[in-house]
N, CA, C and O atoms as a GROMACS GRO file, in nm:
protein
  276
    1MET      N    1   9.829  20.232  -2.699
    1MET     CA    2   9.651  20.278  -2.652
    1MET      C    3   9.649  20.375  -2.656
    1MET      O    4   9.739  20.439  -2.602
    2ALA      N    5   9.573  20.420  -2.703
    2ALA     CA    6   9.557  20.565  -2.768
    2ALA      C    7   9.413  20.623  -2.590
    2ALA      O    8   9.348  20.538  -2.530
    3ASN      N    9   9.409  20.722  -2.569
    3ASN     CA   10   9.387  20.778  -2.423
    3ASN      C   11   9.222  20.793  -2.493
    3ASN      O   12   9.239  20.760  -2.610
    4GLU      N   13   9.062  20.830  -2.473
    4GLU     CA   14   9.043  20.868  -2.493
    4GLU      C   15   8.915  20.930  -2.353
    4GLU      O   16   8.895  20.893  -2.237
    5VAL      N   17   8.872  21.004  -2.413
    5VAL     CA   18   8.765  21.164  -2.305
    5VAL      C   19   8.631  21.117  -2.357
    5VAL      O   20   8.621  21.070  -2.470
    6SER      N   21   8.545  21.127  -2.290
    6SER     CA   22   8.436  21.102  -2.277
    6SER      C   23   8.371  21.263  -2.286
    6SER      O   24   8.458  21.338  -2.242
    7VAL      N   25   8.235  21.350  -2.331
    7VAL     CA   26   8.220  21.397  -2.300
    7VAL      C   27   8.039  21.452  -2.344
    7VAL      O   28   7.967  21.450  -2.444
    8VAL      N   29   8.033  21.487  -2.234
    8VAL     CA   30   7.903  21.548  -2.246
    8VAL      C   31   7.834  21.575  -2.343
    8VAL      O   32   7.866  21.688  -2.382
    9THR      N   33   7.727  21.518  -2.426
    9THR     CA   34   7.693  21.580  -2.575
    9THR      C   35   7.516  21.620  -2.551
    9THR      O   36   7.431  21.552  -2.493
   10PRO      N   37   7.505  21.728  -2.605
   10PRO     CA   38   7.379  21.794  -2.576
   10PRO      C   39   7.215  21.704  -2.529
   10PRO      O   40   7.141  21.731  -2.434
   11GLU      N   41   7.203  21.628  -2.600
   11GLU     CA   42   7.132  21.474  -2.587
   11GLU      C   43   7.149  21.456  -2.422
   11GLU      O   44   7.058  21.390  -2.371
   12GLN      N   45   7.238  21.499  -2.346
   12GLN     CA   46   7.288  21.387  -2.168
   12GLN      C   47   7.275  21.502  -2.127
   12GLN      O   48   7.302  21.496  -2.007
   13ARG      N   49   7.240  21.641  -2.162
   13ARG     CA   50   7.279  21.724  -2.072
   13ARG      C   51   7.152  21.703  -1.977
   13ARG      O   52   7.203  21.718  -1.866
   14ASP      N   53   7.037  21.681  -1.958
   14ASP     CA   54   6.913  21.666  -1.904
   14ASP      C   55   6.959  21.509  -1.763
   14ASP      O   56   6.918  21.501  -1.647
   15LEU      N   57   7.025  21.439  -1.815
   15LEU     CA   58   7.071  21.308  -1.726
   15LEU      C   59   7.170  21.363  -1.615
   15LEU      O   60   7.257  21.448  -1.600
   16ALA      N   61   7.109  21.272  -1.553
   16ALA     CA   62   7.179  21.308  -1.364
   16ALA      C   63   7.324  21.185  -1.393
   16ALA      O   64   7.431  21.201  -1.334
   17VAL      N   65   7.312  21.126  -1.442
   17VAL     CA   66   7.382  20.983  -1.444
   17VAL      C   67   7.405  20.974  -1.569
   17VAL      O   68   7.294  20.954  -1.618
   18VAL      N   69   7.505  20.978  -1.676
   18VAL     CA   70   7.607  20.906  -1.840
   18VAL      C   71   7.691  20.833  -1.792
   18VAL      O   72   7.761  20.867  -1.697
   19GLU      N   73   7.698  20.733  -1.843
   19GLU     CA   74   7.720  20.619  -1.896
   19GLU      C   75   7.819  20.617  -1.952
   19GLU      O   76   7.810  20.656  -2.068
   20VAL      N   77   7.983  20.567  -1.898
   20VAL     CA   78   8.144  20.662  -2.015
   20VAL      C   79   8.193  20.517  -2.012
   20VAL      O   80   8.176  20.432  -1.925
   21SER      N   81   8.247  20.512  -2.113
   21SER     CA   82   8.293  20.426  -2.184
   21SER      C   83   8.465  20.398  -2.184
   21SER      O   84   8.529  20.313  -2.246
   22SER      N   85   8.521  20.526  -2.073
   22SER     CA   86   8.683  20.532  -2.054
   22SER      C   87   8.653  20.602  -1.902
   22SER      O   88   8.556  20.657  -1.850
   23ARG      N   89   8.784  20.571  -1.862
   23ARG     CA   90   8.786  20.674  -1.728
   23ARG      C   91   8.841  20.846  -1.760
   23ARG      O   92   8.855  20.940  -1.682
   24LEU      N   93   8.853  20.840  -1.841
   24LEU     CA   94   8.872  21.023  -1.879
   24LEU      C   95   8.732  21.076  -1.892
   24LEU      O   96   8.631  21.018  -1.931
   25VAL      N   97   8.750  21.202  -1.852
   25VAL     CA   98   8.547  21.236  -1.871
   25VAL      C   99   8.570  21.381  -1.885
   25VAL      O  100   8.625  21.419  -1.782
   26ALA      N  101   8.554  21.470  -1.959
   26ALA     CA  102   8.487  21.594  -1.989
   26ALA      C  103   8.422  21.626  -1.959
   26ALA      O  104   8.343  21.534  -1.980
   27CYS      N  105   8.335  21.746  -1.884
   27CYS     CA  106   8.202  21.778  -1.856
   27CYS      C  107   8.199  21.960  -1.911
   27CYS      O  108   8.307  22.018  -1.924
   28ASN      N  109   8.077  22.028  -1.936
   28ASN     CA  110   8.058  22.181  -1.990
   28ASN      C  111   7.900  22.162  -1.915
   28ASN      O  112   7.844  22.267  -1.882
   29GLY      N  113   7.843  22.058  -1.894
   29GLY     CA  114   7.690  22.053  -1.847
   29GLY      C  115   7.630  22.080  -1.964
   29GLY      O  116   7.533  22.155  -1.973
   30GLY      N  117   7.674  22.032  -2.041
   30GLY     CA  118   7.535  22.062  -2.182
   30GLY      C  119   7.615  22.115  -2.320
   30GLY      O  120   7.625  22.062  -2.431
   31GLY      N  121   7.677  22.267  -2.258
   31GLY     CA  122   7.688  22.259  -2.319
   31GLY      C  123   7.623  22.409  -2.382
   31GLY      O  124   7.544  22.431  -2.290
   32GLY      N  125   7.611  22.482  -2.442
   32GLY     CA  126   7.523  22.628  -2.480
   32GLY      C  127   7.530  22.727  -2.288
   32GLY      O  128   7.607  22.738  -2.193
   33VAL      N  129   7.424  22.764  -2.321
   33VAL     CA  130   7.406  22.863  -2.248
   33VAL      C  131   7.327  22.835  -2.075
   33VAL      O  132   7.289  22.906  -1.982
   34LEU      N  133   7.337  22.645  -2.118
   34LEU     CA  134   7.319  22.671  -1.940
   34LEU      C  135   7.448  22.530  -1.904
   34LEU      O  136   7.446  22.438  -1.823
   35GLY      N  137   7.552  22.575  -2.013
   35GLY     CA  138   7.629  22.489  -1.918
   35GLY      C  139   7.771  22.543  -1.846
   35GLY      O  140   7.758  22.644  -1.776
   36HIS      N  141   7.893  22.490  -1.856
   36HIS     CA  142   7.973  22.544  -1.768
   36HIS      C  143   8.119  22.536  -1.789
   36HIS      O  144   8.119  22.468  -1.891
   37PRO      N  145   8.238  22.558  -1.764
   37PRO     CA  146   8.360  22.558  -1.785
   37PRO      C  147   8.397  22.466  -1.834
   37PRO      O  148   8.369  22.371  -1.762
   38LEU      N  149   8.481  22.414  -1.980
   38LEU     CA  150   8.478  22.224  -1.949
   38LEU      C  151   8.584  22.202  -1.834
   38LEU      O  152   8.672  22.286  -1.818
   39THR      N  153   8.578  22.104  -1.766
   39THR     CA  154   8.597  22.009  -1.690
   39THR      C  155   8.633  21.869  -1.716
   39THR      O  156   8.564  21.790  -1.781
   40TYR      N  157   8.760  21.840  -1.652
   40TYR     CA  158   8.786  21.684  -1.680
   40TYR      C  159   8.766  21.612  -1.501
   40TYR      O  160   8.725  21.669  -1.400
   41TYR      N  161   8.810  21.479  -1.517
   41TYR     CA  162   8.776  21.426  -1.444
   41TYR      C  163   8.825  21.245  -1.426
   41TYR      O  164   8.746  21.167  -1.479
   42GLU      N  165   8.922  21.194  -1.370
   42GLU     CA  166   8.836  21.090  -1.399
   42GLU      C  167   8.843  20.966  -1.281
   42GLU      O  168   8.866  20.943  -1.162
   43VAL      N  169   8.811  20.912  -1.396
   43VAL     CA  170   8.693  20.791  -1.303
   43VAL      C  171   8.774  20.712  -1.234
   43VAL      O  172   8.878  20.656  -1.268
   44GLY      N  173   8.714  20.713  -1.132
   44GLY     CA  174   8.814  20.616  -1.017
   44GLY      C  175   8.805  20.497  -0.979
   44GLY      O  176   8.719  20.445  -1.050
   45PRO      N  177   8.851  20.411  -0.894
   45PRO     CA  178   8.872  20.296  -0.873
   45PRO      C  179   8.750  20.191  -0.871
   45PRO      O  180   8.751  20.072  -0.903
   46GLU      N  181   8.611  20.299  -0.808
   46GLU     CA  182   8.496  20.247  -0.815
   46GLU      C  183   8.341  20.201  -0.922
   46GLU      O  184   8.236  20.138  -0.931
   47GLY      N  185   8.486  20.341  -1.016
   47GLY     CA  186   8.391  20.313  -1.173
   47GLY      C  187   8.306  20.432  -1.124
   47GLY      O  188   8.189  20.401  -1.148
   48VAL      N  189   8.313  20.590  -1.050
   48VAL     CA  190   8.190  20.677  -1.071
   48VAL      C  191   8.348  20.807  -1.060
   48VAL      O  192   8.447  20.825  -0.988
   49ALA      N  193   8.276  20.874  -1.194
   49ALA     CA  194   8.325  21.030  -1.105
   49ALA      C  195   8.193  21.103  -1.087
   49ALA      O  196   8.084  21.069  -1.134
   50VAL      N  197   8.223  21.217  -1.006
   50VAL     CA  198   8.122  21.332  -1.077
   50VAL      C  199   8.148  21.516  -1.078
   50VAL      O  200   8.231  21.580  -1.013
   51CYS      N  201   8.069  21.556  -1.155
   51CYS     CA  202   8.104  21.674  -1.243
   51CYS      C  203   8.113  21.823  -1.037
   51CYS      O  204   8.044  21.788  -0.941
   52ASN      N  205   8.169  21.906  -1.028
   52ASN     CA  206   8.213  21.992  -0.906
   52ASN      C  207   8.104  22.079  -0.927
   52ASN      O  208   8.029  22.096  -0.830
   53TYR      N  209   8.071  22.156  -1.067
   53TYR     CA  210   7.953  22.215  -1.142
   53TYR      C  211   7.843  22.202  -1.137
   53TYR      O  212   7.772  22.299  -1.110
   54CYS      N  213   7.782  22.061  -1.164
   54CYS     CA  214   7.659  22.061  -1.202
   54CYS      C  215   7.614  21.894  -1.100
   54CYS      O  216   7.498  21.887  -1.058
   55ASP      N  217   7.678  21.815  -1.081
   55ASP     CA  218   7.650  21.729  -0.991
   55ASP      C  219   7.580  21.628  -1.086
   55ASP      O  220   7.476  21.569  -1.054
   56LYS      N  221   7.679  21.602  -1.270
   56LYS     CA  222   7.647  21.518  -1.281
   56LYS      C  223   7.706  21.388  -1.275
   56LYS      O  224   7.825  21.396  -1.307
   57LYS      N  225   7.678  21.289  -1.252
   57LYS     CA  226   7.751  21.162  -1.260
   57LYS      C  227   7.782  21.079  -1.311
   57LYS      O  228   7.676  21.034  -1.355
   58PHE      N  229   7.909  20.975  -1.362
   58PHE     CA  230   7.959  20.984  -1.462
   58PHE      C  231   8.012  20.815  -1.444
   58PHE      O  232   8.115  20.778  -1.388
   59VAL      N  233   7.925  20.743  -1.498
   59VAL     CA  234   7.967  20.566  -1.443
   59VAL      C  235   8.034  20.529  -1.542
   59VAL      O  236   8.012  20.580  -1.652
   60LEU      N  237   8.138  20.426  -1.525
   60LEU     CA  238   8.191  20.359  -1.601
   60LEU      C  239   8.097  20.244  -1.690
   60LEU      O  240   7.998  20.200  -1.630
   61ALA      N  241   8.112  20.214  -1.773
   61ALA     CA  242   7.994  20.165  -1.839
   61ALA      C  243   8.054  19.974  -1.757
   61ALA      O  244   7.987  19.921  -1.669
   62HIS      N  245   8.189  19.904  -1.818
   62HIS     CA  246   8.264  19.777  -1.767
   62HIS      C  247   8.381  19.851  -1.685
   62HIS      O  248   8.471  19.894  -1.757
   63PRO      N  249   8.398  19.880  -1.508
   63PRO     CA  250   8.516  19.904  -1.483
   63PRO      C  251   8.585  19.794  -1.513
   63PRO      O  252   8.532  19.683  -1.524
   64THR      N  253   8.751  19.823  -1.534
   64THR     CA  254   8.873  19.727  -1.585
   64THR      C  255   8.832  19.645  -1.475
   64THR      O  256   8.753  19.678  -1.387
   65GLY      N  257   8.897  19.521  -1.487
   65GLY     CA  258   8.895  19.504  -1.400
   65GLY      C  259   8.766  19.378  -1.436
   65GLY      O  260   8.811  19.267  -1.465
   66GLU      N  261   8.652  19.390  -1.436
   66GLU     CA  262   8.537  19.278  -1.361
   66GLU      C  263   8.490  19.255  -1.543
   66GLU      O  264   8.498  19.337  -1.635
   67ALA      N  265   8.454  19.150  -1.545
   67ALA     CA  266   8.440  19.026  -1.624
   67ALA      C  267   8.310  19.112  -1.754
   67ALA      O  268   8.223  19.199  -1.755
   68HIS      N  269   8.356  19.042  -1.817
   68HIS     CA  270   8.210  19.120  -1.956
   68HIS      C  271   8.145  18.986  -2.013
   68HIS      O  272   8.139  18.939  -2.127
   69GLY      N  273   8.104  18.949  -1.904
   69GLY     CA  274   7.973  18.849  -2.004
   69GLY      C  275   8.073  18.714  -1.959
   69GLY      O  276   8.042  18.600  -1.995
   0.00000   0.00000   0.00000
């Protein structure tokens, strides 16, 4: 199984909460002059990770262990 990394896109720059599909996320604040250094976070068991620079919250779309329909 390949490891996936969810990265903030320019379209998500202004979102306070970003839904992701992988447990490993990378945030650069949306890039460009409004961004910050690229940092990586692991979504914890509660299904959430928060960027230490911009406070963007990453929420796992389907946390592991939960039923999907």
